[in-house]
C-alpha positions as CSV (number, residue, x, y, z in Angstrom):
1,X,92.9,-24.4,-41.3
2,X,88.9,-23.7,-40.7
3,X,88.2,-25.9,-43.6
4,X,90.5,-28.7,-42.1
5,X,89.2,-28.8,-38.8
6,X,85.6,-28.4,-40.0
7,X,85.2,-29.7,-43.3
8,X,84.1,-28.0,-46.7
9,X,80.4,-29.1,-46.3
10,X,80.3,-27.1,-42.7
11,X,81.9,-24.2,-44.3
12,X,79.1,-24.4,-47.0
13,X,76.5,-24.2,-44.5
14,X,77.7,-21.7,-42.5
15,X,78.1,-19.5,-45.6
16,X,74.6,-20.3,-46.9
17,X,73.3,-19.3,-43.3
18,X,75.2,-16.4,-43.0
19,X,74.4,-15.2,-46.7
20,X,70.6,-16.2,-45.9
21,X,70.6,-13.8,-42.7
22,X,72.4,-11.1,-44.7
23,X,69.5,-11.5,-47.3
24,X,67.0,-11.5,-44.7
25,X,68.3,-8.4,-43.0
26,X,68.1,-6.6,-46.2
27,X,64.6,-7.6,-47.1
28,X,63.5,-6.2,-43.7
29,X,65.3,-3.1,-43.8
30,X,63.8,-2.5,-47.1
31,X,60.3,-3.5,-45.9
32,X,60.3,-1.7,-42.6
33,X,62.0,1.5,-43.7
34,X,59.3,1.7,-46.7
35,X,56.7,1.2,-43.8
36,X,58.1,3.6,-41.1
37,X,59.2,6.2,-43.7
38,X,56.1,6.3,-45.6
39,X,52.9,7.6,-44.1
40,X,50.1,5.1,-45.0
41,X,46.5,6.2,-45.4
42,X,43.6,4.4,-44.0
43,X,39.8,4.9,-43.7
44,X,38.3,5.2,-40.3
45,X,35.1,4.2,-39.1
46,X,33.5,7.4,-40.8
47,X,35.2,6.9,-44.0
48,X,37.7,9.9,-43.5
49,X,41.1,9.4,-44.4
50,X,44.0,9.5,-41.9
51,X,47.6,9.0,-41.9
52,X,48.8,6.0,-40.5
53,X,52.3,6.1,-38.8
54,X,54.1,3.0,-37.6
55,X,52.8,3.6,-34.0
56,X,49.2,3.9,-35.4
57,X,50.0,0.6,-37.6
58,X,51.1,-1.3,-34.3
59,X,48.3,0.1,-32.4
60,X,45.7,-1.2,-34.8
61,X,47.3,-4.6,-34.8
62,X,46.9,-4.8,-31.1
63,X,43.7,-3.5,-30.7
64,X,42.3,-5.5,-33.5
65,X,43.5,-8.8,-31.7
66,X,42.1,-7.7,-28.4
67,X,38.9,-6.6,-29.6
68,X,38.2,-9.9,-31.7
69,X,39.4,-11.9,-28.3
70,X,37.1,-9.7,-26.1
71,X,33.9,-11.0,-28.6
72,X,35.1,-14.4,-28.3
73,X,37.2,-14.7,-31.6
74,X,40.6,-16.1,-30.8
75,X,41.6,-16.2,-34.5
76,X,43.1,-12.6,-34.3
77,X,45.5,-14.2,-31.8
78,X,46.3,-17.2,-34.1
79,X,46.8,-14.8,-37.0
80,X,49.7,-12.8,-34.8
81,X,51.7,-16.1,-34.5
82,X,54.5,-16.9,-36.4
83,X,54.6,-19.1,-39.5
84,X,56.1,-22.0,-37.8
85,X,53.5,-22.6,-35.3
86,X,50.4,-21.8,-37.9
87,X,52.2,-24.4,-40.5
88,X,52.4,-27.1,-37.9
89,X,49.4,-26.4,-35.6
90,X,45.9,-26.3,-36.7
91,X,43.4,-23.5,-35.2
92,X,41.6,-26.3,-33.3
93,X,44.7,-27.4,-32.0
94,X,45.9,-23.9,-31.1
95,X,42.6,-23.4,-29.2
96,X,43.3,-26.7,-27.1
97,X,46.5,-25.3,-25.7
98,X,44.6,-23.3,-23.2
99,X,47.0,-20.4,-23.1
100,X,44.7,-17.7,-24.4
101,X,41.8,-16.7,-22.2
102,X,38.9,-14.6,-23.3
103,X,38.8,-11.1,-21.6
104,X,35.5,-9.8,-20.3
105,X,33.3,-7.9,-22.6
106,X,33.7,-5.0,-20.1
107,X,37.1,-5.1,-19.0
108,X,39.8,-4.2,-21.9
109,X,38.8,-0.9,-23.5
110,X,41.5,-0.4,-25.8
111,X,45.6,-0.2,-26.2
112,X,47.4,2.9,-26.7
113,X,50.9,2.7,-28.1
114,X,53.0,5.4,-26.6
115,X,56.5,4.7,-28.0
116,X,58.1,2.5,-30.4
117,X,61.7,1.6,-30.3
118,X,62.9,-0.4,-33.7
119,X,65.3,-3.1,-33.6
120,X,67.1,-3.9,-36.8
121,X,63.9,-3.0,-38.7
122,X,62.3,-6.5,-37.9
123,X,61.3,-6.1,-34.3
124,X,60.2,-3.1,-31.9
125,X,59.8,-2.7,-28.2
126,X,56.7,-0.8,-27.7
127,X,55.5,1.1,-24.7
128,X,51.9,0.9,-24.4
129,X,48.8,1.6,-21.9
130,X,46.4,-0.6,-21.7
131,X,43.0,0.7,-20.8
132,X,40.4,-1.0,-18.7
133,X,36.7,-0.3,-17.7
134,X,35.1,-2.1,-15.0
135,X,31.4,-3.4,-14.9
136,X,30.5,0.0,-12.8
137,X,32.3,2.3,-15.3
138,X,35.4,2.8,-13.5
139,X,38.3,3.3,-15.8
140,X,42.1,2.3,-14.9
141,X,45.1,1.7,-17.0
142,X,48.4,-0.2,-17.1
143,X,51.5,0.5,-18.5
144,X,53.8,-2.1,-20.1
145,X,56.3,-2.8,-22.6
146,X,56.1,-5.5,-25.4
147,X,57.9,-6.7,-28.3
148,X,56.3,-6.9,-31.8
149,X,57.8,-8.4,-34.9
150,X,57.5,-7.3,-38.5
151,X,56.8,-10.7,-40.4
152,X,55.4,-11.4,-43.6
153,X,54.4,-7.8,-44.5
154,X,52.8,-6.8,-41.3
155,X,53.5,-6.3,-37.5
156,X,52.4,-9.1,-35.2
157,X,52.5,-9.7,-31.5
158,X,52.6,-13.4,-30.9
159,X,51.1,-15.0,-27.9
160,X,52.8,-18.5,-27.6
161,X,55.1,-18.8,-30.6
162,X,58.8,-17.3,-30.4
163,X,61.1,-15.8,-32.7
164,X,64.0,-18.4,-32.3
165,X,61.8,-21.1,-33.5
166,X,60.8,-19.0,-36.3
167,X,64.2,-18.1,-37.4
168,X,65.1,-21.9,-37.2
169,X,61.9,-22.9,-39.4
170,X,62.7,-20.1,-41.9
171,X,66.6,-21.4,-42.2
172,X,65.0,-25.0,-42.5
173,X,63.0,-24.0,-45.5
174,X,65.7,-21.7,-47.3
175,X,68.0,-25.1,-46.9
176,X,65.4,-27.1,-48.3
177,X,64.7,-24.6,-51.2
178,X,68.6,-24.7,-52.0
179,X,68.8,-27.9,-52.0
180,X,66.1,-28.6,-54.2
181,X,67.2,-25.7,-56.7
182,X,70.7,-27.4,-56.7
183,X,69.2,-30.5,-57.6
184,X,67.2,-29.2,-60.4
185,X,70.3,-27.6,-61.9
186,X,72.3,-30.6,-61.8
187,X,69.7,-32.5,-63.8
């Protein structure tokens, strides 16, 4: 009945999309569970080893991007965008969007990650405290919730790209690769 109404090609496309999502989900589960269950080690500024938890890893990503921005380097934000944006927009064009503003050198001191709630092992809702220091040395903080994504082996916090467009982009790439593989097999 379904095939009569929608046709065999539509069923194949739906099946391929469904299979792709299952495989993608499986890879995220494996990748994220390995990252969250295994403690990573990293060297701090003094060269001492410390155990990196998921919370620490996300905190480091956020602080690196913000520190780089504070010193005038917007490439840290660009590195935290999804692939579809980086593959279709040069860094110079990214800067021209005007959606990223430099932080004052004396304003944002650091970001603390207070809690991480994983969603399907590919994204997380993160409770953060953003710490500021004013020119007079007065300190204040702001609590916020943000969403981060596990993408290409690392956690990212996109500024202007969105997950919906990334999933569409990845699906398009997968379909093109599948079509190329099918064509190569038919020869």
